[in-house]
N, C-alpha and C positions, 0 to 999 in steps of 0.2 A: 350686187346687193354685198353693204358692208358687213364688216365682220359681227359687229354689235348686230345689225338688224338679223344676220344668220342665226346667231344666238338665240335672239327673241323669237325667231321663228321656230325653233324646236320648242321653246318654253309655251308658246300658245298651242302649238300641236298637241302636244303630251294631255292637254286639257280636251282636245277633242277626240280620243281614241275611245272608241266605244267600251262599254264598261271598266272603264279606268277613272275612279274618283279619287279627290284630294287624298285619302290614306295610301291607296294602292299606287299613285304616281310618286309620293314622296318615298314608298317603299323602294319603288324602280330605280328613283333616282339614288338613293344609296346605294344599293347593290351594284347598280352599273357604273356609278361614278361620275355621273354626271347627266344632263338630259339629254343631248346627244346620241350620247352611248347608249341611250334605251332603245333607240332606233336601230341601232347598228348591231345591237346583241344578238346572237344566234337564238334561235327559237328552243333549243334543247336548254339552253342556259338560263333563257328566261322562264321554262317551265319549272325551273328547280325554285324560284322566288317564291317564297310563301303569298298566298292570295292569288298566283296569276292562273297556273295552268296553261293546259294546250289550247282551248280557244280563245284566250285572251292574249296568249303569246303570239299564235299566227295572226290575231287581231293588229297587232304592236309591228310585226314584222311586214304587214301587208299594207298600211296606213299609206295612204297616197294624198292625203287632201291637205296637202302644203300650200296650195293656191289659195286657200281660204286664212291660212295663218298669215300668208303675205299681204292679202287684201287687208286684214286687220292692222299689219303695221303701217300702212298707207294711212288708213282712218285714223290710228293713234297719232302720227305725224303731221297729220293735216290740222288735227282740232287740240294738238299740245297737250295731250293725255300722256299720263305717266304709267308705265306698265311695271309693277312693281312683284319681283318676284322673292319667293319665302328664303332665298339665300343673300339676299340682299340687304344691305346692314339700313335701309328706310322701312322695311317690311316692319310694321307692328309686333312689336316684340309680347306684347299682353296677348295678341291673337294666337301665338305659336303653341298656347296653353291649351288650345281649342285642338282635339285630335285630328277632327277633320278641317282644320282650316285651310282655306285655298293655297293652292301652289301659285297662284298668280292673282294678282289684284289689278284693277284699272283705276287710277286716280285722274281727278282733274281739281286743282285748288293749288292753295298755296302754305296748307297747313303742314307741319310736321305730325305724322303720323304716330310717331312716339313722343308727344308733348307730354308734359310732365303731370297734368292731372286731368281726367277724361271722365265725364259723368253722362250717361245715356238716360233719357226720357222718352219714355213710351206709354201709348194708353190706346184708350177707344178712340175710334174715329169719329162717332158721334158724342164728343164731349160736350161737358154742361159750361155753364157759364163759371159756376164755382172751381168745376177743374181747371179751367184754363186760366183763371186768377190765381190759383195755387202755384200751378206750373211756372206761370210770370212770377209771381212772388218769389219762389226758391230759386228761380236763375239769376232774379237781381241780386239777390243774398250772396250768390256764389261769383258774382263779378269782381267782388274783392280779390279773389283767389286765382284769377285768372286762369279759369277752368275752360277747357274743350267741351262743348255740347255735343251728344251725339246721338241721332234720331234718325227716322226714315223716311221723312219727306211726305207721311201721309196726311190725311185729312183728320182734325182733332188735334190731339194731344201732340202729334209729330211737329206739324206745322207751327203750332204755337211756342215749341221748344225753339225751332229754329229761329222764328222770328223775335222773339225774347233775348236769345243769343245776339242776334245782329245789333238790337236796341242797347244792349248792354257793352256791344265792343266787345264781345266773347266771339272766339272763331267757333263757326258748327261746322260738323260733316253730316251730310246725309249718306247713308248707306243704302243704296238702290238694289230692286230685285229686276233690274233687267239692264241693257247696254246703254252706253252714254251716248248714243245716237237719239236719245229721245227722253223728254222727262215727264214721268207720271205720277200723281195726275199733272196735266197740261195747267190747270190753274194756279201751279206752284213754279211754274216757270219763272218769272222775276223773282223770287225769292231764291231759287237754286242760282239764277245768274250772280245775285249779290254774295253767295255763300262761296262762289268761285274765288272771289276776292277776298273773303274774310272766312276761310275754312276751304270747304271742297265738297265734291262728289265722289262717292266710294263704291266699287261694284266688283264681283268677282265674274260678270256676265259680259260677253264680248259684244259688240255691235250688232244689231239685228234681232237682238233677244229681246222678246216682248215680255209684258209682266205677266206671267203667268201665274196662276194661282199656289201653286207650288214652289214659286221663287220666293215668297214671302216668308214662309216660315224659315226656309234656309238662309235666308240674309240676315235674319234675326239672332242667328249665332254670331255673325260677325259684328252687329250692334253690341251685343253683349261681351264680346270677345276682345274688341278694343276699348273697353271701358273700365275704369276701375269699380264702378258701382252703377247700378241701375235703378231708377227711380219710376 
């Protein structure tokens, strides 16, 4: 395994440790001086880190599912997905203002995640004709300002936003509530494919993650976090 892959293996692995969420993961990295160092630290030292305790410290030291991380690296390489770590310069600066911003993001596309202007459009899945029309008009008005449009690829206002952005030659990013091995809903697959060439698909979830109900509110913090404004 190449050095860069070895580093990525640990970056993925820290997101797999039981009871270690984004906030604690960042705390661990900071205290230990790096991701790989987290896995090599003594239990007694881990226990002293705020928020850890003996149960989580032992969970870290006994972590052994590196095969899952290695499999994800193969998936990333095969499908030309870009992993974006929180310390990378490509990581969305706006999102760092979110206390529970993901440690690792997965991105497929050609857009800069730190583009100068970003606006999110979100709303009901059962959008009225009026709601769709207003969304399209607002995005058409933003075309002159080279704004990147953010949404979630869902039915209703979300997909209307993405399609309006594409129509007006604006880049558009969908934040997904599942892994990049699928598109949900499948009806929006053709739009998603166009977005890879004119924006991209972004998620904090590894391949194999299905669009469970609880993932949608969680992904919404990323939609808001990478945007200058939310409509």
